[in-house]
C-alpha positions in Angstrom: 88.7 7.3 27.2 89.7 8.2 23.7 91.5 11.4 22.5 91.7 13.7 19.5 94.6 11.7 18.1 92.5 8.5 18.1 89.9 10.2 15.9 92.6 11.5 13.5 94.2 8.0 13.3 90.7 6.6 12.5 90.2 9.2 9.8 93.5 8.3 8.1 92.4 4.7 8.0 88.8 5.0 6.8 88.5 8.2 4.8 89.1 6.6 1.5 86.3 4.1 2.0 83.5 6.3 3.4 81.6 9.3 2.0 82.8 12.7 3.3 79.2 13.8 3.6 78.2 17.4 2.8 77.1 20.2 5.2 74.1 22.1 4.0 72.4 25.3 5.1 68.6 25.7 5.3 67.3 29.2 4.8 63.7 28.2 5.5 64.4 26.2 8.6 66.7 28.9 9.9 63.8 31.3 9.9 61.6 28.7 11.5 64.1 27.8 14.2 65.4 31.3 14.9 69.0 30.2 14.4 71.6 29.6 11.6 70.6 26.0 10.8 73.1 23.6 9.3 72.9 19.9 8.7 75.6 17.2 8.3 74.1 14.6 5.9 75.2 11.2 7.2 72.1 9.8 5.6 74.2 9.9 2.3 76.6 7.2 3.4 76.7 4.1 1.3 74.6 2.2 3.9 72.4 5.2 4.7 73.9 6.0 8.1 77.0 7.1 10.0 77.4 3.7 11.6 79.8 2.4 9.0 82.5 4.8 10.1 83.0 3.1 13.5 82.4 -0.4 12.1 85.1 0.1 9.5 87.6 1.5 12.0 87.1 -1.6 14.2 87.4 -4.0 11.3 90.6 -2.4 10.0 92.2 -2.7 13.4 91.6 -6.5 13.6 94.7 -8.8 13.5 95.0 -11.4 10.8 93.9 -14.1 13.2 90.9 -12.1 14.3 89.9 -11.5 10.7 90.1 -15.2 10.1 87.8 -15.9 13.1 85.1 -13.7 11.7 83.0 -11.0 13.5 79.6 -10.9 15.1 77.4 -8.1 16.3 73.9 -7.2 17.3 71.9 -4.4 15.7 68.4 -3.3 14.8 69.6 -2.0 11.4 72.2 0.6 10.7 75.2 -0.9 12.6 74.3 -4.3 11.0 74.5 -2.9 7.5 77.7 -1.0 8.2 79.5 -4.1 9.6 78.1 -6.3 6.8 79.1 -4.0 4.0 82.7 -3.4 5.1 83.2 -6.9 6.3 82.3 -8.1 2.8 84.7 -5.6 1.2 87.5 -6.8 3.5 86.7 -10.5 3.1 85.7 -11.1 6.7 82.9 -13.4 7.6 80.1 -11.5 9.5 77.2 -12.8 11.5 74.5 -10.3 12.6 71.9 -10.9 15.3 68.8 -8.8 14.8 65.5 -8.6 16.8 62.8 -10.8 15.3 60.7 -7.7 14.6 63.3 -5.9 12.5 61.7 -4.5 9.3 62.2 -6.9 6.4 64.0 -4.3 4.3 66.8 -4.0 6.9 67.2 -7.7 7.2 67.3 -8.2 3.4 69.8 -5.2 3.0 72.1 -6.8 5.6 72.0 -10.2 3.9 72.7 -8.6 0.5 75.9 -7.1 1.9 77.0 -10.7 2.5 76.3 -11.2 6.3 74.6 -14.2 7.9 71.5 -12.9 9.8 70.1 -14.5 12.9 66.8 -13.2 14.1 66.4 -13.5 17.9 64.3 -11.9 20.6 62.0 -8.9 20.7 64.4 -6.1 21.3 68.0 -5.0 20.6 68.9 -6.0 24.2 67.7 -9.6 23.5 69.6 -9.7 20.3 72.7 -8.3 22.0 72.7 -11.0 24.7 72.3 -13.8 22.1 75.2 -12.3 20.1 77.5 -12.4 23.1 76.6 -16.0 23.6 77.4 -16.8 20.0 80.6 -14.8 20.2 81.9 -17.2 22.9 80.6 -20.4 21.2 82.0 -19.6 17.8 85.2 -17.7 18.9 84.2 -14.6 16.8 85.2 -11.0 17.4 82.4 -8.9 18.7 81.9 -5.5 17.1 80.1 -3.4 19.6 77.5 -0.9 18.2 78.7 1.9 20.4 80.8 1.0 23.6 84.1 0.4 22.0 87.0 2.9 21.7 87.7 2.1 18.0 84.0 2.4 17.1 83.7 5.7 19.0 86.9 7.1 17.3 85.4 6.1 13.9 82.2 8.0 14.6 84.3 11.0 15.8 85.6 11.5 12.2 82.4 13.4 11.6 83.7 16.0 14.0 87.0 16.2 12.0 85.0 16.7 8.8 83.0 19.5 10.4 86.1 21.4 11.3 87.4 20.9 7.8 84.2 22.2 6.1 84.0 26.0 5.5 80.3 25.9 6.4 80.8 24.0 9.6 84.1 25.0 11.1 82.7 28.0 13.1 79.6 26.3 14.4 78.8 27.4 17.9 76.5 24.4 18.8 76.5 20.8 17.6 73.2 18.8 18.1 73.5 15.1 18.0 71.2 12.1 18.5 72.1 9.7 21.4 71.3 6.1 21.6 74.1 4.2 23.2 76.3 7.2 22.9 79.0 6.3 20.4 78.2 9.0 17.9 78.1 11.9 20.3 81.1 10.6 22.3 83.4 10.6 19.3 82.3 14.0 18.0 82.5 15.6 21.5 86.0 14.3 22.2 87.3 15.7 18.9 85.5 19.1 18.9 85.9 19.8 22.6 89.7 19.2 22.5 90.0 21.7 19.6 87.4 24.2 20.9 86.4 23.8 24.5 83.8 26.6 24.1 81.7 24.8 21.5 78.5 23.4 22.8 77.7 19.8 22.3 74.0 19.0 22.9 72.6 15.4 22.8 69.0 14.5 22.0 67.1 11.3 23.0 63.5 10.2 22.5 61.6 10.9 25.7 60.3 7.3 25.6 63.9 5.9 26.0 66.2 8.5 27.6 68.9 6.0 28.7 71.8 8.4 28.6 69.9 11.1 30.4 69.0 8.5 33.1 72.7 7.5 33.4 73.7 11.1 34.0 71.0 11.5 36.6 72.0 8.2 38.4 75.7 8.6 38.2 76.2 5.6 35.8 74.4 3.5 33.2 71.1 2.1 34.3 68.6 -0.2 32.6 65.3 1.6 31.6 62.1 0.4 30.1 60.6 2.0 27.0 57.5 1.6 24.9 58.9 2.0 21.4 59.7 5.0 19.4 59.7 6.4 15.9 63.4 6.9 16.6 64.0 3.2 16.9 67.7 3.6 15.9 68.4 5.3 19.3 66.0 3.3 21.5 68.7 1.8 23.5 67.7 0.7 27.0 71.1 1.2 28.7 73.9 3.6 27.8 77.4 2.4 27.3 80.0 2.5 30.1 82.7 4.1 28.0 80.3 6.4 26.3 78.7 7.5 29.6 82.1 8.6 30.9 82.8 10.6 27.8 79.3 12.2 27.7 79.6 13.2 31.4 82.9 14.9 30.7 82.3 16.6 27.3 78.6 16.9 26.5 76.9 20.1 27.8 73.3 18.9 27.9 71.1 16.0 27.0 67.5 16.9 25.9 64.5 14.8 25.1 61.8 15.1 22.4 58.3 13.5 22.1 57.1 11.3 19.4 54.9 14.0 17.7 57.9 16.3 17.7 60.0 13.6 16.0 57.3 13.0 13.3 57.0 16.8 12.7 60.8 17.0 12.2 60.8 14.1 9.7 58.0 15.9 7.8 59.8 19.3 7.8 63.0 17.9 6.4 61.2 15.9 3.8 58.9 18.7 2.7 61.2 21.7 3.0 64.7 20.4 2.3 63.8 17.2 0.4 65.9 15.2 2.8 64.7 11.7 3.9 65.8 10.8 7.4 64.7 8.2 9.9 63.3 9.1 13.3 66.7 9.0 15.0 68.1 11.4 12.4 65.3 13.9 12.9 65.7 14.3 16.7 68.2 17.2 16.4 65.8 19.3 14.4 63.0 18.3 16.8 65.0 19.5 19.7 66.0 22.9 18.1 62.3 23.6 17.4 61.2 22.5 20.9 64.0 24.4 22.8 64.3 27.5 20.6 65.5 29.8 23.3 68.6 27.6 23.8 69.7 28.0 20.2 68.3 31.5 19.3 70.7 33.5 17.1 73.5 30.8 17.1 75.1 28.9 14.4 73.8 25.4 15.0 75.0 22.1 13.3 72.6 19.1 13.4 73.9 15.6 12.7 71.3 13.9 10.5 72.6 10.4 11.5 70.7 8.2 9.0 68.0 7.9 6.4 67.0 4.2 6.6 63.4 4.8 7.3 61.0 1.9 6.7 58.9 3.0 3.7 56.0 1.0 5.1 55.6 3.4 8.1 56.8 6.6 6.3 53.2 7.4 5.4 52.1 7.1 9.0 54.9 9.3 10.2 54.1 11.9 7.5 50.4 11.9 8.5 51.3 12.2 12.1 53.6 15.1 11.3 50.9 16.8 9.3 48.5 16.4 12.2 51.0 17.9 14.7 51.5 20.9 12.4 47.7 21.4 12.1 47.8 20.6 8.4 45.2 17.8 8.6 42.5 17.1 11.1 39.7 14.5 11.6 36.4 15.6 13.1 33.5 13.4 14.0 30.3 15.4 13.4 26.8 14.3 14.6 24.2 15.0 12.0 20.4 14.5 11.7 19.9 11.4 9.6 17.9 13.2 6.9 18.6 14.0 3.3 20.7 17.2 2.8 22.2 17.1 6.3 25.7 16.4 5.1 25.4 19.1 2.4 24.9 21.8 5.0 28.2 20.8 6.7 30.0 20.7 3.4 28.9 24.3 2.7 30.6 25.3 6.0 33.8 23.7 4.8 33.5 25.4 1.4 33.1 28.8 3.0 36.2 28.3 5.2 38.2 27.0 2.2 39.2 23.6 3.6 39.8 20.6 1.4 38.1 17.3 2.2 40.4 14.2 2.2 38.0 11.5 3.4 34.4 11.0 4.7 33.2 8.0 6.6 29.5 7.5 7.7 29.3 5.4 10.8 25.8 4.2 10.0 26.2 0.6 11.3 28.6 1.1 14.2 27.5 4.5 15.5 26.6 5.2 19.1 24.4 8.1 17.9 20.8 8.1 19.0 18.0 7.1 16.6 17.5 9.8 14.0 21.2 10.9 14.0 24.4 9.6 12.4 28.0 10.2 13.2 30.3 11.2 10.2 34.1 11.2 10.4 35.6 13.8 8.1 39.3 14.3 7.4 40.3 17.8 6.3 43.4 19.4 4.9 43.8 22.6 6.9 46.1 25.6 7.1 47.1 25.4 10.7 45.8 25.2 14.2 43.9 28.5 14.0 42.2 27.3 10.9 41.1 24.2 12.7 39.7 26.3 15.6 37.8 28.4 13.1 36.2 25.3 11.5 35.3 23.8 14.9 33.8 27.1 16.0 31.7 27.4 12.8 30.4 23.9 13.2 29.5 24.3 16.8 27.8 27.7 16.1 25.7 25.9 13.6 24.5 23.5 16.3 26.6 20.5 15.5 28.2 18.2 18.1 31.9 18.0 17.1 34.8 15.8 18.4 38.4 16.1 17.2 39.9 12.6 16.8 43.5 13.2 17.9 44.7 9.6 18.0 43.3 8.4 14.8 46.1 9.5 12.4 
């Protein structure tokens, strides 16, 4: 267990070397969410995520002999960069074990901060086991991504900053992503000891609810998951220390689905011009999904990081647009005669929808002889607009299918 004093000690050590990130208010998202919506922008840290707070606190507490031995850790991205960046500043050798499928940009960024990168296994858990083996072989110090009191205390400095910020000090609810639990544990300890009435809400991807499962089973358990847009919090087993803190201080752990995460990424990008990774977007996704829990309250969301892989950003945006009813793809069966497509286009023109793409399935179509299937991607105004378009097509005698999984 850690205490308020541990967070304050951590802050005194690290505050000169990290960004005191701003708190911002969103007028538009407040109207959309039905509550006073604030965001703590940890995506603006030097390495793009909150993780460097805990990593730095751990490194600064190493003895001279431990520094000389070097450090090792396992990470899928943000913790790796936090350890690498501050180890380089402090002149400490760092080795980072990352899953083999880690996006290249995260690998390169970690190497550019001076760390030696070892790619091993298919998941964080594989990388973690290999890192612990190397720790013993090479006599290095392991810097745990979340289940370490010094790391947890470092992450808790976010809570201290919230209390110090005029916009955040009277927040009634703090909504925080949960992976292994280090972030929410540090914040919850500090805020709950100052103000026991404040609500601390954790959010996980529904595909990997390891902390929720731990709370249900009375302790950390290993769970399977199928991958998530919120890869930064896709941890298969909650920490032992973090579980104890969450059980004591966190009011509730909620889950959100992949489409809800994609929509939240899109909303932050489009409305507030804030780029976050999937893990950073889960607080907003939860507020939108569980509006009744937050209605009328002053709610602070921790946007934990912005290290989104640009190679998948387009896919996430497209998925978010689809969830919001802003784009749709229909497959329409037409008679294979001149002018058939023109008649469909007239319907789109009348309903004021913009055409983004058209594909004729002339050679791979299952349509009967004399007909052809055409896939048409449209820019739309919302789900009611989509229903109007579908109804107009069907009333004109067309067979219509909405392709929900194509985007």
